[in-house]
C-alpha positions as CSV (number, residue, x, y, z in Angstrom):
1,M,10.0,-22.6,-1.3
2,I,13.4,-22.1,0.3
3,K,13.5,-22.2,4.2
4,M,15.5,-19.8,6.3
5,N,15.9,-20.1,10.1
6,L,15.9,-17.5,12.8
7,N,16.8,-18.2,16.4
8,F,15.0,-15.4,18.2
9,R,11.8,-15.1,20.1
10,N,8.7,-14.6,17.9
11,T,7.9,-11.2,19.5
12,K,11.4,-9.9,18.7
13,I,11.2,-11.1,15.1
14,D,7.7,-9.5,14.7
15,E,9.0,-6.3,16.1
16,A,12.0,-6.2,13.9
17,I,10.0,-7.0,10.8
18,R,7.5,-4.2,11.5
19,E,10.3,-1.7,12.3
20,N,12.2,-2.5,9.1
21,S,9.3,-2.6,6.7
22,K,7.2,-0.1,4.8
23,R,3.5,-1.1,4.7
24,S,1.9,-2.0,1.4
25,S,-1.8,-2.3,0.8
26,M,-1.3,-4.2,-2.4
27,I,-0.3,-7.8,-2.6
28,L,3.5,-7.9,-3.0
29,D,3.3,-9.9,-6.2
30,L,1.9,-6.8,-7.9
31,V,3.4,-3.9,-6.0
32,N,6.3,-1.8,-7.4
33,T,9.0,-2.1,-4.8
34,T,11.4,0.4,-6.4
35,S,12.5,3.3,-4.4
36,W,15.5,5.6,-4.2
37,I,14.7,6.5,-0.6
38,T,14.6,3.6,1.8
39,D,14.3,5.5,5.1
40,E,16.5,2.8,6.6
41,K,13.7,0.3,5.9
42,L,14.7,-3.0,4.3
43,F,11.4,-4.3,3.1
44,F,8.0,-3.7,1.8
45,G,5.6,-5.7,3.9
46,R,2.0,-6.8,3.9
47,E,0.1,-8.4,6.7
48,F,-2.5,-11.1,6.3
49,K,-4.5,-12.9,9.0
50,N,-2.1,-15.7,9.4
51,R,1.1,-14.6,7.8
52,L,3.4,-11.6,7.1
53,E,5.0,-11.2,3.6
54,V,8.0,-9.0,2.9
55,T,10.0,-8.2,-0.2
56,R,13.2,-6.3,-0.5
57,I,13.1,-2.6,-1.5
58,K,14.8,-2.4,-4.8
59,T,16.7,0.4,-6.4
60,P,15.8,1.4,-10.0
61,F,18.9,-0.5,-11.2
62,T,17.7,-3.8,-9.8
63,T,14.1,-3.7,-11.1
64,I,15.0,-6.2,-13.8
65,L,15.6,-8.9,-11.1
66,P,12.7,-11.2,-10.3
67,T,10.9,-10.4,-7.0
68,L,11.5,-12.8,-4.1
69,I,9.0,-12.7,-1.3
70,I,9.8,-13.8,2.3
71,V,6.8,-15.4,4.0
72,F,6.5,-15.5,7.8
73,K,3.7,-17.6,9.3
74,K,2.5,-15.8,12.4
75,K,2.5,-18.9,14.5
76,D,6.1,-19.8,13.4
77,L,8.2,-16.7,12.7
78,Q,11.3,-18.7,13.3
79,N,11.2,-20.4,9.9
80,P,10.3,-18.0,7.1
81,K,10.1,-19.3,3.5
82,L,11.2,-17.7,0.3
83,R,9.2,-17.7,-2.9
84,L,9.1,-16.1,-6.3
85,S,6.4,-13.5,-7.1
86,F,3.6,-14.4,-9.5
87,F,5.5,-12.7,-12.4
88,G,8.6,-14.6,-11.5
89,Y,6.7,-17.9,-11.7
90,A,5.0,-16.8,-14.9
91,W,8.4,-15.9,-16.6
92,F,9.9,-19.1,-15.5
93,S,7.0,-21.1,-16.8
94,I,7.0,-19.4,-20.1
95,L,10.7,-19.9,-20.6
96,L,10.4,-23.5,-19.6
97,L,7.6,-24.1,-22.0
98,I,9.6,-22.5,-24.8
99,F,12.6,-24.6,-23.9
100,L,10.5,-27.8,-23.9
101,F,8.8,-26.9,-27.2
102,V,12.2,-26.3,-28.9
103,I,13.6,-29.6,-27.6
104,I,10.5,-31.6,-28.6
105,K,10.2,-29.9,-32.0
106,K,13.9,-30.6,-32.6
107,I,13.5,-34.3,-31.7
108,I,10.3,-34.7,-33.9
109,D,11.6,-32.6,-36.8
110,P,15.4,-32.6,-37.2
111,D,15.2,-29.9,-39.8
112,F,13.5,-27.5,-37.4
113,Q,15.2,-24.1,-37.5
114,G,14.6,-23.2,-33.9
115,D,17.8,-22.2,-32.0
116,L,18.3,-24.4,-29.0
117,A,21.4,-22.5,-27.9
118,F,19.4,-19.2,-27.7
119,T,16.6,-20.9,-25.7
120,I,19.2,-22.3,-23.3
121,L,20.7,-18.8,-23.0
122,L,17.3,-17.3,-22.1
123,V,16.7,-19.8,-19.4
124,S,20.2,-19.4,-18.1
125,F,19.8,-15.6,-18.1
126,F,16.7,-16.0,-15.9
127,F,18.5,-18.3,-13.5
128,L,21.4,-15.8,-13.3
129,L,18.9,-13.0,-12.5
130,F,17.3,-15.2,-9.9
131,A,20.7,-16.0,-8.3
132,I,21.6,-12.4,-8.1
133,E,18.3,-11.5,-6.5
134,F,18.6,-14.4,-4.1
135,Y,22.0,-13.2,-3.1
136,I,20.9,-9.6,-2.5
137,T,17.7,-10.8,-0.7
138,K,19.8,-13.1,1.5
139,K,22.1,-10.2,2.4
140,T,19.1,-8.0,3.2
141,F,17.7,-10.8,5.3
142,N,21.0,-11.0,7.2
143,R,20.8,-7.3,7.9
144,L,17.4,-7.9,9.4
145,K,18.8,-10.6,11.6
146,L,21.4,-8.1,12.9
147,R,18.7,-5.6,13.7
148,I,16.7,-8.0,15.9
149,K,17.3,-7.0,19.5
150,E,17.3,-9.7,22.1
């Protein structure tokens, strides 16, 4: 998980999150966060007993990007953490297993016809998508910071 810091009071952070989020009844790992209309909202959010989770509202053009979820612990809203959604972890794990399989198979059987370059390209493509989503999520998070009223 990647940590981010906020230097505001917890009540102000909580208020800003609630004002800038649409409520979701589904867990954010499974919810479709695509919308043309944002209503000036930045995130889809879900509240749990001890934490708040938000994810960026995506446009239909950015649905290919993996979903990043920002997790705020209710006791410590100052230090939210960033994590991939379930499907992001699943795709990364599958690509990593394919990559490891090709490398091991190539070492064991030098005549193996598997294409290592293609596998590296797939893993690199996932990292590129992750980097783009991280950049956009970070920009959205910074917009949330600007909306926090002291």
